[in-house]
Structure formats: structure tokens, C-alpha cells
Backbone as numpy.savetxt, mean C-alpha at the origin, in Angstrom:
# Nx Ny Nz CAx CAy CAz Cx Cy Cz
27.37 -3.70 0.71 25.85 -3.67 0.03 24.79 -4.18 1.36
23.93 -2.82 1.54 23.17 -3.44 2.46 22.06 -4.40 2.26
21.34 -5.14 3.28 20.34 -5.84 3.08 19.29 -5.24 2.20
18.87 -4.06 2.30 17.95 -3.47 1.68 18.38 -3.44 0.06
19.58 -3.34 -0.39 20.35 -3.08 -1.70 19.83 -4.45 -2.36
19.58 -5.49 -1.56 19.47 -7.03 -1.98 17.92 -7.39 -2.04
17.15 -6.11 -2.01 15.57 -6.71 -1.83 15.20 -6.93 -0.70
13.69 -7.07 -0.57 13.07 -7.42 0.67 13.67 -8.72 1.36
14.17 -8.67 2.55 14.50 -10.28 3.31 13.28 -11.13 3.56
13.48 -12.01 3.84 12.65 -13.24 4.16 11.83 -12.64 5.23
12.38 -12.16 6.34 11.84 -11.47 7.32 11.01 -10.85 7.05
11.07 -9.65 6.33 10.27 -8.50 5.89 9.09 -9.34 5.12
9.27 -10.34 4.03 8.13 -10.81 3.55 7.33 -11.54 4.52
7.80 -12.19 5.30 6.89 -12.92 6.47 6.14 -12.07 7.21
6.60 -10.71 7.70 5.85 -9.49 8.22 4.85 -9.40 7.55
4.99 -9.07 6.35 3.74 -8.51 5.27 2.75 -9.61 5.32
2.99 -11.03 5.24 2.24 -12.17 5.08 1.41 -12.19 6.36
2.07 -11.80 7.70 1.36 -12.14 8.97 0.95 -10.90 9.48
0.79 -9.57 8.73 0.48 -8.38 9.46 -1.11 -8.42 9.88
-1.30 -8.01 11.10 -2.51 -8.05 11.32 -3.56 -6.92 10.49
-4.89 -7.42 10.38 -5.89 -6.80 9.22 -6.17 -5.59 10.11
-6.02 -5.40 11.39 -6.58 -4.28 12.21 -5.47 -3.03 11.93
-4.39 -3.27 11.57 -3.38 -2.11 11.07 -3.07 -2.10 9.63
-4.10 -1.62 8.94 -3.78 -1.42 7.68 -3.03 -0.48 7.35
-3.01 0.87 7.92 -2.20 1.73 7.49 -0.81 1.47 7.65
-0.50 0.93 8.84 0.93 0.27 8.94 1.51 -0.68 7.93
0.47 -1.41 7.38 0.89 -2.60 6.55 1.26 -1.87 5.09
0.41 -0.93 4.89 0.79 -0.15 3.52 2.19 0.64 3.87
2.32 1.24 5.02 3.57 2.26 5.37 4.68 1.14 5.05
4.65 0.04 5.90 5.95 -0.90 5.79 6.19 -1.33 4.50
5.08 -1.63 3.84 5.45 -2.12 2.43 6.15 -0.99 1.42
5.60 0.20 1.65 5.86 1.43 0.81 7.52 1.78 1.44
8.00 1.23 2.53 9.38 1.39 3.11 10.25 0.54 2.35
9.81 -0.69 1.72 10.44 -1.77 1.12 10.39 -1.55 -0.43
9.36 -0.68 -0.80 8.90 -0.43 -2.23 10.24 0.04 -3.00
10.72 -0.38 -4.20 11.67 0.09 -5.05 11.14 1.33 -5.74
11.58 2.46 -5.44 11.67 3.79 -6.36 10.22 4.42 -6.32
9.27 4.38 -4.93 8.18 4.99 -4.76 8.09 6.23 -5.52
8.82 6.99 -5.51 9.01 8.56 -5.98 8.94 8.60 -7.42
9.21 7.50 -8.10 9.17 7.54 -9.57 7.85 7.30 -10.19
6.79 7.41 -9.15 5.45 7.17 -9.87 4.92 5.69 -9.66
5.71 5.08 -8.82 5.53 3.75 -8.47 4.44 3.44 -7.27
4.02 4.79 -6.78 3.47 4.56 -5.58 2.61 6.08 -5.32
1.27 6.00 -5.21 0.62 7.21 -5.20 -0.37 7.08 -4.03
-0.76 7.77 -3.44 -1.62 7.79 -2.24 -2.92 8.92 -2.51
-3.86 8.85 -2.34 -4.89 9.80 -2.48 -5.77 9.77 -1.32
-6.51 10.58 -0.77 -7.57 10.78 0.01 -8.91 11.05 -0.95
-9.64 10.18 -0.87 -11.03 10.11 -1.71 -12.22 10.36 -0.84
-12.91 11.27 -0.93 -14.32 11.45 -0.11 -15.49 10.46 -0.67
-15.72 9.63 -0.03 -16.56 8.69 -0.36 -18.17 9.28 0.10
-19.33 8.57 -0.02 -20.55 8.87 0.37 -20.55 8.96 1.94
-19.86 8.31 2.61 -20.20 8.16 3.91 -18.62 8.25 4.69
-17.70 7.99 3.99 -16.40 7.88 4.42 -15.29 8.39 3.62
-14.19 8.59 4.25 -12.91 9.11 3.51 -12.20 7.75 3.21
-11.79 7.76 2.33 -11.10 6.46 1.75 -9.34 6.93 1.40
-8.61 6.05 1.62 -7.09 6.29 1.28 -7.19 5.10 0.01
-6.82 5.66 -1.13 -6.50 5.04 -2.25 -5.21 4.99 -2.76
-4.50 3.66 -2.82 -3.19 3.45 -3.06 -3.05 3.08 -4.75
-2.49 3.70 -5.39 -2.36 3.27 -7.08 -0.87 2.97 -6.97
-0.56 1.81 -7.14 0.88 1.18 -7.20 1.24 0.50 -8.44
2.41 0.67 -8.84 2.87 -0.30 -9.92 4.13 -0.71 -9.61
4.45 -1.85 -9.99 5.78 -2.82 -9.91 6.59 -2.24 -10.68
6.46 -1.48 -11.95 7.33 -0.86 -12.61 8.37 -2.28 -13.49
7.89 -3.22 -13.31 8.44 -4.57 -13.59 9.73 -4.96 -12.96
9.89 -4.18 -11.78 10.87 -4.71 -10.84 10.51 -5.84 -10.08
11.56 -6.99 -10.09 11.18 -7.99 -9.43 10.99 -7.90 -7.95
11.74 -6.90 -7.36 11.54 -6.78 -5.72 10.13 -6.21 -5.36
9.67 -5.32 -6.10 8.45 -4.95 -6.06 7.30 -6.02 -6.21
7.50 -6.94 -7.27 6.65 -8.15 -7.52 6.77 -9.05 -6.65
7.80 -9.22 -5.87 7.98 -10.08 -4.63 6.97 -9.48 -3.56
7.13 -8.23 -3.50 6.11 -7.60 -2.31 4.67 -7.68 -2.78
4.54 -7.73 -3.71 3.02 -7.92 -3.95 2.74 -9.37 -4.06
3.34 -10.47 -3.90 3.16 -11.75 -3.75 2.86 -11.81 -2.46
4.00 -11.29 -1.54 3.59 -11.31 -0.12 2.44 -10.70 0.33
2.05 -9.77 -0.27 0.64 -9.18 -0.12 -0.35 -10.12 -0.32
-0.42 -10.70 -1.23 -1.44 -11.63 -1.83 -1.52 -12.90 -0.69
-0.39 -13.31 0.02 -0.62 -14.31 0.78 -1.10 -14.01 2.18
-1.28 -12.40 2.33 -2.24 -12.11 3.49 -3.33 -11.81 3.09
-4.29 -12.87 3.09 -5.39 -12.98 2.59 -6.49 -11.91 3.08
-6.56 -11.66 4.02 -7.33 -10.84 4.87 -7.09 -9.31 4.50
-5.96 -8.95 4.66 -5.43 -7.44 4.40 -5.74 -7.50 2.80
-5.09 -8.31 2.04 -5.62 -8.40 0.60 -7.06 -8.15 0.39
-7.84 -8.88 0.72 -9.21 -9.07 0.36 -10.07 -7.55 1.00
-9.40 -7.21 2.07 -10.08 -5.80 2.42 -9.59 -4.73 1.88
-8.77 -4.55 1.23 -8.05 -3.42 0.44 -8.12 -3.50 -1.13
-7.89 -4.81 -1.60 -7.71 -4.80 -3.19 -8.68 -4.56 -3.89
-8.68 -3.44 -5.03 -9.92 -3.10 -5.97 -9.82 -3.57 -7.32
-8.18 -3.33 -7.67 -8.19 -3.67 -9.12 -6.69 -4.14 -9.38
-6.56 -4.71 -10.47 -5.13 -5.10 -11.26 -5.33 -4.81 -12.76
-4.51 -4.10 -13.18 -4.36 -4.01 -14.60 -2.83 -4.68 -15.06
-3.07 -4.99 -16.40 -1.78 -5.51 -17.16 -0.86 -4.59 -17.15
0.64 -5.13 -16.91 1.53 -4.25 -16.75 2.18 -4.04 -15.30
1.34 -4.82 -14.16 1.60 -4.65 -12.93 1.12 -3.37 -12.20
-0.04 -2.97 -12.42 -0.87 -1.82 -11.88 -1.79 -2.41 -10.83
-1.83 -1.92 -9.54 -2.62 -2.23 -8.61 -3.18 -0.93 -7.89
-4.61 -1.16 -7.66 -5.12 -0.04 -6.83 -5.95 -0.90 -5.52
-5.55 0.02 -4.34 -6.11 -0.66 -3.11 -6.76 0.33 -2.45
-7.77 0.15 -1.58 -8.34 1.24 -0.69 -8.45 0.61 0.63
-8.67 1.69 1.42 -8.79 1.16 2.77 -9.54 2.60 3.33
-10.33 2.53 4.51 -10.88 3.60 5.20 -9.79 4.43 5.71
-10.00 5.74 5.87 -8.98 6.67 6.55 -9.40 6.67 8.05
-8.41 6.19 8.87 -8.66 6.27 10.38 -9.04 7.44 11.04
-9.69 7.55 12.10 -9.84 8.72 12.98 -8.65 9.39 13.29
-7.50 8.68 13.52 -6.21 9.51 13.82 -5.80 10.31 12.96
-6.12 9.72 11.45 -5.49 10.60 10.34 -6.38 11.56 10.21
-7.72 11.43 10.38 -8.61 12.65 9.99 -8.05 13.60 11.12
-7.80 13.39 12.25 -7.54 14.36 13.42 -6.23 15.02 13.10
-5.17 14.43 12.61 -4.03 14.90 12.32 -3.99 15.86 11.02
-4.78 15.25 10.00 -5.00 16.23 8.73 -6.65 16.17 8.09
-6.96 17.15 8.60 -8.36 17.10 8.02 -8.58 17.00 6.51
-9.67 16.30 6.06 -9.69 16.04 4.57 -9.44 17.32 3.78
-10.09 18.50 4.28 -9.84 19.80 3.56 -8.38 20.34 3.31
-7.61 19.64 4.10 -6.15 19.98 3.98 -5.51 18.81 3.31
-6.02 17.43 3.25 -5.51 16.51 2.59 -5.49 16.68 1.13
-4.44 15.93 0.45 -4.59 15.92 -1.07 -5.86 15.13 -1.43
-6.71 15.72 -2.41 -8.12 15.08 -2.69 -8.04 14.70 -4.13
-8.13 13.73 -4.56 -8.37 13.39 -5.96 -9.50 12.28 -6.15
-10.16 12.15 -7.16 -11.41 11.28 -7.47 -11.08 10.28 -8.65
């Protein structure tokens, strides 16, 4: 059984808790790599056009999975990344986060080509 099969390691959780706020795309990518079953509807990313900025919205659900709930707990311990991105929580383990889309992301995939939902 691999370490991943046993859930996120203490090292993984510490990385999430100490991740620098200047790399929010990396923070979310790392967390998604540890998330149990993101392809089953537990993780969705959308590009939303705001009034002045393009926003990446993450709609994630723990699905009641303890590994995912532990990841949310580690995210909350990173007070700066959490406060910059958290938008809402709903009963049942549903969370919405938002961050500005980076210049590099816009260059790599213009918004007209990106998935857009409001």
C-alpha cells in the first residue's frame, strides 16, 4: 500500500499549512493532487469573468471523506491563503474558493478558450 493510499502524510499537511500566499495556483494544484476522487464531482474549477478581473473559482466537496476533511483542516491552518481565497461553506462539506487568474494562465489559455461558468 502506497503512502497516498493511506491519506495525506504529515509532510503533505505541513506543506499546505506553510504554503506561500504568493503561489495560490500551486497551493490548489497540490491540494487537488491529494484530494480523494476529484473526478467524481468533488472538485470543480471554473473561470469566471468579473468586472475587472478573471477569477478562478474552486467548488470542492469533501464527500464526507475523512482524508478530504483533513486537507480542509490543513488549508484552514494556512490563515493567509485561506482568508485570501475562501468565499463560502455549506452544510455537507461544500466549499467555494476564488483567486485571481494569473497572467501566465491568461497567456497559456485565453478566457475565450477557457471553460466559463457564472
